[in-house]
C-alpha positions as CSV (number, residue, x, y, z in Angstrom):
1,X,13.1,-11.8,-13.9
2,X,10.1,-9.1,-13.2
3,X,10.5,-5.4,-13.1
4,X,8.1,-4.6,-10.0
5,X,6.9,-7.0,-7.9
6,X,4.2,-6.0,-4.8
7,X,4.2,-6.8,-0.8
8,X,1.2,-7.2,1.6
9,X,1.2,-7.1,4.8
10,X,-1.6,-8.3,7.3
11,X,-0.6,-8.1,11.0
12,X,2.3,-11.2,10.2
13,X,1.2,-12.2,6.9
14,X,3.6,-11.0,3.6
15,X,3.1,-11.8,0.7
16,X,4.6,-11.4,-2.4
17,X,3.9,-10.9,-6.2
18,X,6.2,-11.1,-9.4
19,X,4.8,-8.9,-12.0
20,X,6.6,-7.6,-15.7
21,X,4.2,-4.6,-16.0
22,X,3.6,-1.5,-13.4
23,X,-0.1,-1.6,-14.6
24,X,0.0,-5.6,-14.3
25,X,1.5,-5.0,-10.3
26,X,-1.0,-2.0,-9.9
27,X,-4.2,-4.0,-10.8
28,X,-2.9,-6.6,-7.8
29,X,-2.4,-4.4,-5.8
30,X,-5.5,-2.1,-6.8
31,X,-7.5,-5.9,-5.9
32,X,-5.3,-6.1,-2.5
33,X,-7.0,-2.7,-1.3
34,X,-10.4,-3.3,-2.7
35,X,-10.7,-7.0,-0.6
36,X,-9.8,-5.6,2.4
37,X,-12.3,-2.3,2.0
38,X,-14.6,-5.2,1.6
39,X,-12.9,-6.8,5.3
40,X,-14.9,-5.6,8.4
41,X,-12.5,-2.6,9.3
42,X,-10.2,-3.0,12.3
43,X,-11.6,-2.3,16.3
44,X,-9.9,0.1,19.3
45,X,-7.0,-1.3,20.9
46,X,-5.3,-0.6,24.2
47,X,-1.7,-0.9,25.5
48,X,0.2,2.5,27.3
49,X,-2.6,4.2,25.7
50,X,-5.6,3.7,23.3
51,X,-5.1,3.2,19.3
52,X,-8.5,4.0,17.4
53,X,-8.7,2.7,14.7
54,X,-8.7,5.3,12.8
55,X,-4.6,4.7,13.6
56,X,-4.6,1.3,13.3
57,X,-3.3,-0.4,9.7
58,X,-5.4,-3.3,8.4
59,X,-2.5,-4.1,5.3
60,X,-0.6,-2.7,3.6
61,X,0.4,-2.8,-0.4
62,X,3.8,-1.8,-1.4
63,X,4.8,-1.7,-4.9
64,X,8.3,-2.0,-5.7
65,X,11.1,-1.7,-9.1
66,X,14.0,-2.2,-9.0
67,X,17.1,-0.1,-8.7
68,X,20.5,-0.2,-8.2
69,X,21.0,0.3,-4.5
70,X,16.7,0.5,-3.8
71,X,14.2,0.5,-6.5
72,X,11.1,3.2,-6.6
73,X,8.7,2.0,-4.1
74,X,4.7,3.7,-3.2
75,X,2.0,1.6,-1.6
76,X,-1.5,2.6,0.2
77,X,-2.0,1.5,3.4
78,X,-6.1,0.8,4.2
79,X,-6.2,2.1,8.1
80,X,-8.6,0.1,10.3
81,X,-11.6,2.7,9.7
82,X,-11.2,2.4,5.7
83,X,-9.7,5.4,4.9
84,X,-6.6,4.6,2.4
85,X,-3.7,6.2,3.2
86,X,-0.8,6.3,-0.1
87,X,2.6,7.6,0.0
88,X,5.8,7.0,-1.9
89,X,9.4,5.8,-0.9
90,X,10.9,3.0,1.8
91,X,13.0,4.7,3.9
92,X,11.7,8.0,4.1
93,X,7.8,7.9,3.5
94,X,5.7,10.9,2.5
95,X,1.8,10.4,2.1
96,X,0.9,11.2,-1.7
97,X,-2.7,13.6,-1.1
98,X,-5.8,11.2,-2.7
99,X,-9.2,10.5,-1.5
100,X,-10.3,7.6,-4.0
101,X,-8.9,4.7,-5.3
102,X,-8.3,6.2,-8.5
103,X,-7.1,8.2,-6.2
104,X,-4.4,6.6,-4.8
105,X,-4.0,4.5,-7.2
106,X,-3.1,7.4,-10.2
107,X,-0.9,8.6,-6.7
108,X,0.9,5.9,-7.1
109,X,1.2,5.2,-11.3
110,X,2.6,8.8,-11.3
111,X,4.6,8.3,-8.7
112,X,6.6,5.1,-9.5
113,X,6.2,5.5,-13.5
114,X,8.4,9.2,-12.4
115,X,11.0,7.4,-11.2
């Protein structure tokens, strides 16, 4: 049974992949974020208000582990303007500090490795 799972959400599409090691899961997460960064950016959407590219999540990549009730979870949101928002937690997400993709992956690694 795999110890880590990477879940990628792009709009209504969800993909999941299992991995035996945290390093392999983080490498897959990095590839997915990198692929998204190479895509075009999102535009503004008008609903009840205007949602600019920085308000819209283009892709969410979550890495989760096994646990008794709920395993550790952390991930990276790729915003529509290309910015990265790494986070930790599942129900109560808290933002992690990172300016680059390398820093975001290391922040996620640190969070999941400490669990």
